OpenMM code with the backbone's topology and positions (N, CA, C; nanometers):
from openmm import Vec3, app, unit

residues = "MET ASP THR LYS HIS CYS ALA VAL ASP GLY TRP VAL ASP ALA ILE PRO ALA PRO GLY PRO ARG ILE GLY THR ALA THR PHE ASP LEU ILE VAL ARG PRO ALA ASP ILE ASP ALA LEU PRO ASP ASP ALA PRO ASP THR VAL VAL THR CYS THR SER GLY ASP PRO ARG ILE THR HIS GLU LEU LEU ASN GLY ILE GLN PRO GLY ASP LEU LEU ARG VAL THR GLY THR LEU VAL GLN PRO GLN PRO PRO GLY GLU ALA ALA ARG LEU THR VAL ASP ALA LEU GLU VAL LEU ASP THR GLY LEU ILE PRO VAL ILE GLY ASN ASP ARG TYR GLN".split()
positions = [
    Vec3(-3.0329, 1.5797, 0.1642),
    Vec3(-2.9148, 1.5844, 0.1653),
    Vec3(-2.8716, 1.6837, 0.0547),
    Vec3(-2.7973, 1.7687, 0.0804),
    Vec3(-2.7585, 1.9052, -0.0324),
    Vec3(-2.6650, 1.8407, -0.1178),
    Vec3(-2.6737, 1.8441, -0.2635),
    Vec3(-2.5358, 1.8079, -0.3572),
    Vec3(-2.5366, 1.9040, -0.4525),
    Vec3(-2.4468, 1.9217, -0.5248),
    Vec3(-2.4044, 1.9893, -0.6140),
    Vec3(-2.2988, 1.9937, -0.7102),
    Vec3(-2.2791, 2.0020, -0.8344),
    Vec3(-2.1591, 1.9781, -0.9241),
    Vec3(-2.1006, 2.0910, -0.9247),
    Vec3(-1.9536, 2.0318, -0.8665),
    Vec3(-1.8439, 2.1628, -0.8862),
    Vec3(-1.7130, 2.0990, -0.8693),
    Vec3(-1.6200, 2.1869, -0.9008),
    Vec3(-1.4897, 2.1777, -0.9365),
    Vec3(-1.3984, 2.2445, -0.8026),
    Vec3(-1.3245, 2.1404, -0.7398),
    Vec3(-1.2866, 2.1798, -0.6052),
    Vec3(-1.1128, 2.1654, -0.6462),
    Vec3(-1.0250, 2.2541, -0.5830),
    Vec3(-0.8687, 2.2705, -0.6209),
    Vec3(-0.8335, 2.1916, -0.4699),
    Vec3(-0.7132, 2.1309, -0.4532),
    Vec3(-0.6937, 2.0649, -0.3130),
    Vec3(-0.5638, 1.9957, -0.3336),
    Vec3(-0.5170, 1.9565, -0.2088),
    Vec3(-0.4007, 1.8668, -0.2059),
    Vec3(-0.3900, 1.7370, -0.1494),
    Vec3(-0.3695, 1.6416, -0.2129),
    Vec3(-0.3566, 1.5136, -0.1941),
    Vec3(-0.2969, 1.4832, -0.0653),
    Vec3(-0.3914, 1.4412, 0.0467),
    Vec3(-0.3232, 1.4479, 0.1959),
    Vec3(-0.2475, 1.2799, 0.2009),
    Vec3(-0.2980, 1.1558, 0.1544),
    Vec3(-0.2071, 1.0779, 0.1703),
    Vec3(-0.2324, 0.9715, 0.0472),
    Vec3(-0.1524, 0.8926, 0.0022),
    Vec3(-0.1746, 0.7797, -0.0845),
    Vec3(-0.3016, 0.7281, -0.1395),
    Vec3(-0.3579, 0.7529, -0.2552),
    Vec3(-0.4927, 0.7014, -0.2843),
    Vec3(-0.4897, 0.5682, -0.2505),
    Vec3(-0.6308, 0.4915, -0.2116),
    Vec3(-0.6017, 0.3533, -0.1741),
    Vec3(-0.7349, 0.3241, -0.2767),
    Vec3(-0.7206, 0.2007, -0.2938),
    Vec3(-0.8580, 0.1117, -0.3403),
    Vec3(-0.9816, 0.1403, -0.2927),
    Vec3(-1.0919, 0.1732, -0.3349),
    Vec3(-1.2163, 0.2105, -0.2597),
    Vec3(-1.3095, 0.1066, -0.2114),
    Vec3(-1.4189, 0.1073, -0.1686),
    Vec3(-1.4778, 0.0082, -0.1134),
    Vec3(-1.5456, -0.1004, -0.2173),
    Vec3(-1.5665, -0.0810, -0.3259),
    Vec3(-1.6258, -0.1404, -0.4470),
    Vec3(-1.5130, -0.1468, -0.5513),
    Vec3(-1.5018, -0.2887, -0.5869),
    Vec3(-1.3975, -0.3087, -0.7076),
    Vec3(-1.3823, -0.1949, -0.7996),
    Vec3(-1.2875, -0.1703, -0.8540),
    Vec3(-1.2738, -0.0581, -0.9567),
    Vec3(-1.3232, 0.0926, -0.9246),
    Vec3(-1.2806, 0.0940, -0.7888),
    Vec3(-1.2869, 0.2492, -0.7543),
    Vec3(-1.1789, 0.2703, -0.6707),
    Vec3(-1.1291, 0.3990, -0.6432),
    Vec3(-1.0239, 0.4459, -0.5816),
    Vec3(-1.0737, 0.5496, -0.4894),
    Vec3(-1.0023, 0.5979, -0.3606),
    Vec3(-1.0702, 0.6855, -0.2727),
    Vec3(-0.9332, 0.7780, -0.2109),
    Vec3(-0.9463, 0.8656, -0.1763),
    Vec3(-0.8499, 0.9772, -0.1283),
    Vec3(-0.9051, 1.1098, -0.0544),
    Vec3(-0.8204, 1.1437, 0.0229),
    Vec3(-0.8695, 1.2944, 0.1274),
    Vec3(-0.8087, 1.4047, 0.0030),
    Vec3(-0.8863, 1.5024, 0.0098),
    Vec3(-0.8471, 1.6117, -0.0640),
    Vec3(-0.8215, 1.7432, 0.0195),
    Vec3(-0.7157, 1.8093, 0.0858),
    Vec3(-0.7271, 1.9155, 0.1700),
    Vec3(-0.7640, 2.0307, 0.1159),
    Vec3(-0.8206, 2.0933, 0.1223),
    Vec3(-0.8798, 2.2443, 0.0386),
    Vec3(-0.8416, 2.3698, 0.1284),
    Vec3(-0.8036, 2.4625, 0.0841),
    Vec3(-0.7788, 2.5828, 0.1627),
    Vec3(-0.8857, 2.6860, 0.1239),
    Vec3(-0.9600, 2.7600, 0.1929),
    Vec3(-1.0299, 2.8447, 0.1343),
    Vec3(-0.9793, 2.9653, 0.0334),
    Vec3(-1.0609, 2.9996, -0.0361),
    Vec3(-0.9929, 3.1022, -0.1390),
    Vec3(-0.9571, 3.2029, -0.0660),
    Vec3(-1.0281, 3.2824, 0.0389),
    Vec3(-1.0425, 3.3901, 0.1219),
    Vec3(-0.9181, 3.3704, 0.2518),
    Vec3(-0.8302, 3.3179, 0.2318),
    Vec3(-0.7458, 3.2572, 0.3340),
    Vec3(-0.6753, 3.3589, 0.4058),
    Vec3(-0.6593, 3.4776, 0.3330),
    Vec3(-0.6293, 3.6093, 0.4032),
    Vec3(-0.7141, 3.6598, 0.5288),
    Vec3(-0.8216, 3.6397, 0.4777),
    Vec3(-0.9128, 3.6948, 0.5815),
    Vec3(-0.9572, 3.6018, 0.6978),
    Vec3(-0.9131, 3.4856, 0.7096),
    Vec3(-0.9414, 3.3867, 0.8268),
    Vec3(-0.8189, 3.4399, 0.9503),
    Vec3(-0.8391, 3.3856, 1.0567),
    Vec3(-0.7456, 3.3511, 1.1280),
    Vec3(-0.5971, 3.2344, 1.1022),
    Vec3(-0.5312, 3.2519, 1.1526),
    Vec3(-0.3955, 3.1851, 1.1140),
    Vec3(-0.4367, 3.0397, 1.1462),
    Vec3(-0.5175, 3.0072, 1.2448),
    Vec3(-0.5464, 2.8768, 1.3080),
    Vec3(-0.6632, 2.8223, 1.2255),
    Vec3(-0.7211, 2.8703, 1.1366),
    Vec3(-0.8538, 2.8256, 1.0970),
    Vec3(-0.8142, 2.7086, 1.0033),
    Vec3(-0.8866, 2.5847, 1.0554),
    Vec3(-0.8610, 2.4519, 0.9916),
    Vec3(-0.8741, 2.4299, 0.8105),
    Vec3(-0.7865, 2.3652, 0.7684),
    Vec3(-0.8271, 2.3477, 0.6079),
    Vec3(-0.9470, 2.2606, 0.6093),
    Vec3(-0.9847, 2.2547, 0.4964),
    Vec3(-1.1269, 2.1423, 0.4560),
    Vec3(-1.0934, 2.0376, 0.4276),
    Vec3(-1.1389, 1.9127, 0.4753),
    Vec3(-1.1158, 1.7935, 0.4106),
    Vec3(-1.2237, 1.7418, 0.3164),
    Vec3(-1.1965, 1.6972, 0.1794),
    Vec3(-1.3027, 1.6346, 0.1232),
    Vec3(-1.2808, 1.5175, 0.0774),
    Vec3(-1.3630, 1.4143, 0.1146),
    Vec3(-1.3179, 1.2829, 0.0666),
    Vec3(-1.3671, 1.2476, -0.0582),
    Vec3(-1.2934, 1.1915, -0.1400),
    Vec3(-1.3077, 1.1803, -0.2834),
    Vec3(-1.3373, 1.0266, -0.3246),
    Vec3(-1.3873, 1.0111, -0.4190),
    Vec3(-1.4148, 0.8495, -0.4630),
    Vec3(-1.4521, 0.8605, -0.6097),
    Vec3(-1.3782, 0.7683, -0.6972),
    Vec3(-1.4100, 0.7673, -0.8188),
    Vec3(-1.4088, 0.6211, -0.8579),
    Vec3(-1.5323, 0.5851, -0.9767),
    Vec3(-1.5285, 0.4596, -1.0256),
    Vec3(-1.5006, 0.4379, -1.1531),
    Vec3(-1.4497, 0.5735, -1.2297),
    Vec3(-1.4015, 0.5873, -1.3978),
    Vec3(-1.3071, 0.5268, -1.3970),
    Vec3(-1.2677, 0.4199, -1.4703),
    Vec3(-1.1493, 0.3337, -1.4785),
    Vec3(-1.0155, 0.4174, -1.4840),
    Vec3(-1.0339, 0.5183, -1.5949),
    Vec3(-0.9276, 0.6058, -1.6298),
    Vec3(-0.8716, 0.6920, -1.4972),
    Vec3(-0.9566, 0.7388, -1.4098),
    Vec3(-0.9374, 0.8130, -1.2978),
    Vec3(-0.8566, 0.7262, -1.2007),
    Vec3(-0.9530, 0.6299, -1.1897),
    Vec3(-0.9081, 0.4862, -1.0652),
    Vec3(-0.7890, 0.4593, -1.0913),
    Vec3(-0.7109, 0.4432, -1.2262),
    Vec3(-0.5953, 0.4176, -1.2470),
    Vec3(-0.5070, 0.4902, -1.2138),
    Vec3(-0.5217, 0.6314, -1.2688),
    Vec3(-0.4527, 0.7579, -1.2618),
    Vec3(-0.4332, 0.7641, -1.0965),
    Vec3(-0.5226, 0.7542, -0.9970),
    Vec3(-0.5138, 0.7628, -0.8577),
    Vec3(-0.4263, 0.6451, -0.7931),
    Vec3(-0.4473, 0.5561, -0.8539),
    Vec3(-0.4004, 0.4173, -0.7570),
    Vec3(-0.2563, 0.4147, -0.8309),
    Vec3(-0.1812, 0.4816, -0.9309),
    Vec3(-0.0813, 0.4563, -1.0068),
    Vec3(0.0286, 0.5707, -1.0525),
    Vec3(-0.0488, 0.7014, -1.0270),
    Vec3(0.0140, 0.8016, -1.0549),
    Vec3(-0.0059, 0.9373, -0.9527),
    Vec3(-0.0889, 0.9399, -0.8734),
    Vec3(-0.0934, 1.0372, -0.7720),
    Vec3(-0.0410, 0.9893, -0.6151),
    Vec3(0.0445, 1.1096, -0.5779),
    Vec3(0.1177, 1.0919, -0.4676),
    Vec3(0.0806, 1.1990, -0.3857),
    Vec3(0.0753, 1.1882, -0.2307),
    Vec3(0.0665, 1.3025, -0.1589),
    Vec3(0.1279, 1.4069, -0.1683),
    Vec3(0.0708, 1.5394, -0.1711),
    Vec3(0.1182, 1.6684, -0.1886),
    Vec3(0.1195, 1.7027, -0.3326),
    Vec3(0.0210, 1.6337, -0.4178),
    Vec3(0.0055, 1.6642, -0.5427),
    Vec3(-0.1039, 1.7596, -0.5278),
    Vec3(-0.1097, 1.8416, -0.6128),
    Vec3(-0.2042, 1.9577, -0.6121),
    Vec3(-0.3112, 1.9303, -0.7528),
    Vec3(-0.4394, 1.8920, -0.7039),
    Vec3(-0.5114, 1.8376, -0.8208),
    Vec3(-0.6442, 1.9386, -0.8346),
    Vec3(-0.7215, 1.9389, -0.9354),
    Vec3(-0.8603, 2.0112, -0.9851),
    Vec3(-0.9344, 1.8712, -0.9723),
    Vec3(-1.0541, 1.8408, -0.9210),
    Vec3(-1.1393, 1.7528, -0.9040),
    Vec3(-1.2658, 1.8102, -0.9453),
    Vec3(-1.3774, 1.7449, -1.0319),
    Vec3(-1.4481, 1.7787, -1.0798),
    Vec3(-1.5753, 1.6805, -1.0514),
    Vec3(-1.6822, 1.6942, -0.9850),
    Vec3(-1.7884, 1.5833, -0.9563),
    Vec3(-1.8907, 1.6518, -0.8815),
    Vec3(-2.0055, 1.5464, -0.8127),
    Vec3(-2.0974, 1.5975, -0.7605),
    Vec3(-2.0575, 1.5745, -0.5976),
    Vec3(-2.0571, 1.7184, -0.5208),
    Vec3(-2.0339, 1.7286, -0.3874),
    Vec3(-2.1706, 1.6937, -0.2972),
    Vec3(-2.1374, 1.6166, -0.2299),
    Vec3(-2.2336, 1.5897, -0.0900),
    Vec3(-2.2104, 1.6543, 0.0104),
    Vec3(-2.2639, 1.7352, 0.0746),
    Vec3(-2.2509, 1.7899, 0.2138),
    Vec3(-2.2792, 1.7008, 0.3113),
    Vec3(-2.1736, 1.7038, 0.4022),
    Vec3(-2.2422, 1.5883, 0.5197),
    Vec3(-2.3644, 1.6623, 0.5980),
    Vec3(-2.4498, 1.5388, 0.6514),
    Vec3(-2.5888, 1.5921, 0.7303),
    Vec3(-2.4896, 1.6404, 0.8803),
    Vec3(-2.4734, 1.5398, 0.9536),
    Vec3(-2.3816, 1.6270, 1.0649),
    Vec3(-2.2826, 1.7175, 1.0299),
    Vec3(-2.2664, 1.8617, 1.0906),
    Vec3(-2.1787, 1.9626, 1.0718),
    Vec3(-2.0336, 1.8630, 1.1290),
    Vec3(-1.9335, 1.8957, 1.0694),
    Vec3(-1.7968, 1.8459, 1.1343),
    Vec3(-1.7308, 1.7269, 1.0845),
    Vec3(-1.8075, 1.6553, 0.9740),
    Vec3(-1.7777, 1.5327, 0.8825),
    Vec3(-1.7461, 1.5801, 0.7977),
    Vec3(-1.6642, 1.5127, 0.6918),
    Vec3(-1.5596, 1.5456, 0.5681),
    Vec3(-1.6931, 1.5484, 0.4725),
    Vec3(-1.7042, 1.6298, 0.3945),
    Vec3(-1.7808, 1.6314, 0.2293),
    Vec3(-1.7559, 1.5370, 0.1467),
    Vec3(-1.8336, 1.4596, 0.0951),
    Vec3(-1.7976, 1.3731, 0.0021),
    Vec3(-1.8103, 1.4126, -0.1592),
    Vec3(-1.7165, 1.3613, -0.2467),
    Vec3(-1.7151, 1.4237, -0.3651),
    Vec3(-1.6925, 1.2951, -0.4757),
    Vec3(-1.8144, 1.2760, -0.5546),
    Vec3(-1.7584, 1.1690, -0.6387),
    Vec3(-1.7146, 1.2274, -0.7692),
    Vec3(-1.6053, 1.1857, -0.8001),
    Vec3(-1.4964, 1.2614, -0.9096),
    Vec3(-1.5348, 1.1922, -1.0552),
    Vec3(-1.5649, 1.2768, -1.1425),
    Vec3(-1.5785, 1.2532, -1.2463),
    Vec3(-1.4741, 1.3063, -1.3982),
    Vec3(-1.4041, 1.4129, -1.3367),
    Vec3(-1.2698, 1.4400, -1.3924),
    Vec3(-1.1813, 1.4906, -1.3063),
    Vec3(-1.0399, 1.4661, -1.3412),
    Vec3(-0.9405, 1.5151, -1.2735),
    Vec3(-0.8186, 1.5636, -1.3354),
    Vec3(-0.7498, 1.6774, -1.2492),
    Vec3(-0.6641, 1.7207, -1.3562),
    Vec3(-0.5602, 1.7752, -1.2696),
    Vec3(-0.4281, 1.7136, -1.2558),
    Vec3(-0.3104, 1.7334, -1.1863),
    Vec3(-0.2525, 1.9028, -1.2291),
    Vec3(-0.2640, 1.9676, -1.1197),
    Vec3(-0.2304, 2.1184, -1.1297),
    Vec3(-0.0730, 2.1275, -1.1213),
    Vec3(-0.0211, 2.0692, -1.0106),
    Vec3(0.0943, 2.0417, -0.9736),
    Vec3(0.1535, 1.9315, -0.9131),
    Vec3(0.2605, 1.8924, -0.9022),
    Vec3(0.3150, 1.7713, -0.8215),
    Vec3(0.4119, 1.7685, -0.7106),
    Vec3(0.3830, 1.6876, -0.6029),
    Vec3(0.4747, 1.7254, -0.4740),
    Vec3(0.6077, 1.7160, -0.5089),
    Vec3(0.6660, 1.7741, -0.4269),
    Vec3(0.8166, 1.7870, -0.4470),
    Vec3(0.9036, 1.6605, -0.4319),
    Vec3(0.8557, 1.5990, -0.3643),
    Vec3(0.9393, 1.4538, -0.3175),
    Vec3(0.8447, 1.3232, -0.3431),
    Vec3(0.8820, 1.2379, -0.4472),
    Vec3(0.7754, 1.1304, -0.4822),
    Vec3(0.7668, 1.0426, -0.3432),
    Vec3(0.6767, 0.9649, -0.3234),
    Vec3(0.6752, 0.9133, -0.1757),
    Vec3(0.7056, 0.7756, -0.2348),
    Vec3(0.6340, 0.7080, -0.3344),
    Vec3(0.7185, 0.5495, -0.3424),
    Vec3(0.6834, 0.5672, -0.5175),
    Vec3(0.7235, 0.4453, -0.5561),
    Vec3(0.7316, 0.4096, -0.7323),
    Vec3(0.5909, 0.3947, -0.7628),
    Vec3(0.5646, 0.3926, -0.9211),
    Vec3(0.4156, 0.3880, -0.9969),
    Vec3(0.3979, 0.2498, -0.9747),
    Vec3(0.4705, 0.1760, -0.9220),
    Vec3(0.4187, -0.0024, -0.9237),
    Vec3(0.3685, -0.0520, -0.7928),
    Vec3(0.2921, 0.0325, -0.7293),
    Vec3(0.2432, 0.0071, -0.6043),
    Vec3(0.1496, -0.1063, -0.6214),
    Vec3(0.0404, -0.1085, -0.6971),
    Vec3(-0.0569, -0.1654, -0.7152),
    Vec3(-0.0308, -0.2598, -0.8536),
    Vec3(0.0604, -0.3440, -0.8833),
    Vec3(0.0747, -0.3961, -1.0030),
    Vec3(0.0824, -0.5187, -0.9562),
] * unit.nanometer
topology = app.Topology()
chain = topology.addChain("A")
for resn in residues:
    res = topology.addResidue(resn, chain)
    for name in ("N", "CA", "C"):
        topology.addAtom(name, app.Element.getBySymbol(name[0]), res)
C-alpha cells in the first residue's frame, strides 16, 4: 500500500457525513490537476475520499462545511490498490480557502 503525507486542495462535493466510527466524519473532495490547461477538456476530476477523527475537524466538517467550499486538507494519503477507485486521505489539518456561493443548509443539522 502506497502512503504519503501531503496537502490537497479541492472542493467539497456533498455535505460531509458522520463517519463509520463514533467521532469521525467523512466527505469527498474533488481535486483538479495543477496542469489542467495541458489536459483534454473532458479529463475527469480526481475524487479523494477523506476521513477525520480529530474532534475539532469533525465538528467543523459536520457543522460548518458545505458543498462547494474550497478546502486545503493535510494528512496521510493512501493510493487505491485497484486503479480507478478513489484515493483515501486521513485528515489531520483542515483550512477553508473559500466558501461556496450559496449555503445549502443551516449549521444546526447535527445538533
